C-alpha positions, 0 to 999 in steps of 0.5 A, a space after each residue: 172838102 173845100 179849101 179855104 184859100 180865100 185872101 183875108 179882106 184887104 183892109 189897112 192897119 197902122 200901129 200907134 204909140 199905145 199899141 192900137 191900130 188905125 187904117 193907114 197901112 196894108 194888112 200884109 205890110 210884112 211882105 212889103 215893107 217888113 222882114 219879107 219886103 224891103 225892111 223900110 217899116 219904121 216899126 222894125 226899130 221897135 219890134 225888131 221882127 214883124 212877128 212881134 208887131 201887133 199889126 201881124 197879131 191883128 192880121 192873124 186874129 182876123 184870119 182865124 176869125 173870118 167867116 167860113 165859106 158856104 157849106 164848109 161846116 156842113 161838110 165837116 159835120 158829115 165827116 165827123 158824124 160818119 162812123 169810121 171803118 173798122 181798121 183793126 189790123 191783124 198784123 204784127 210789128 217785128 224788128 228784123 235783125 241778123 245773127 251770123 248768117 241767119 235772120 231773126 225777128 222779135 216782136 216790136 212791143 218787146 223792144 226798148 231801144 236800138 243803139 250802137 255797140 257799147 262796152 261789155 263788162 264781163 263778170 268774173 266766174 259768171 260770164 260764159 258763151 251766153 251771159 256776156 256781162 253788163 253794159 252801160 246804156 244811158 247811165 243804166 247798167 243792163 245785163 247783156 246776153 249773146 243770142 249767138 251763144 244761146 241759139 248755137 250760132 257763130 259769135 261776132 267777128 273778133 275784129 268787131 269786139 276788141 278784148 282789152 284788160 282793165 287797167 291795173 288788173 292782171 286777171 284774165 277774167 277781168 276784162 272789157 269788150 269795147 269799141 271806139 265811138 266812131 267805129 261803133 256808130 259806123 259799124 252795122 252791128 247794133 245792141 238791142 235793148 229789150 224788156 219783158 213784163 211778167 206780172 209786176 216784174 220787168 226783166 231787161 236784156 241787151 243783145 249784140 246783133 250783126 245787123 238790123 233791118 228795121 221794123 216791119 209789119 207782117 200780116 198773120 197770113 204770112 206767118 207759118 208754123 215751124 216744121 219739126 224737121 227743120 234743123 235751123 238754129 233757134 228752132 226751139 225758141 222760134 214761134 213762127 217763120 215768114 218770108 222777107 226779101 227772099 229770105 226766111 226769117 224766124 220769129 223768136 218767142 220773147 218768153 222762150 228767149 228770156 227763159 233760155 237765158 235764165 237757164 244759162 246764167 251760172 247760179 
């Protein structure tokens, strides 16, 4: 493709009192006597900056209305008429994260947001090893679940989650799990906000994780079945395995995860 770096015709323009221009000033005056030059242009007192001056507006209009070079339009017509190659990919975008010492992933389409850990409010007589409670994410209260508890993994370290009683309450069940803002941002732990739409119903859950490795593209050829003999945590909720950075990562089934959480919530 030819580049059109040809300079604009070097005409001269001058701003008059009525805003019109006359030929008595270099077209690129903004580079010589304007803000890009020695700032000696008397029109700067009126227009403050060259971008407000009709001289630059006229130069821009002349630049975009100039005649294209020979063959330019034909080349672009050929490009636009060419049928694009089939670039449909059979890969899958996943978010890779760590729970305890194990690596897992979720389909990126089920991910809404990754945010620093938030205060987790436990619910009396409802919170357990799987159902952690509720969190406030951008002014919206969302249910929070522990994937560690659901998959049978070691929970987050005690120094990461501080347990503090709510002020004015002596009930041990009425407490909050919280981190300071600075500690939450600097810590590797994150809170995943996920959603699953079934029919007209959309369910949303948040999951604290130990570390997030980001979103990666995995080809379907890299996915392999979960062996029935593998006794790794989360086998029941895994739909496939793949290798990443010399590690084995389990691809979690979002539907299975949400159903498993529902089974663990006390009625």
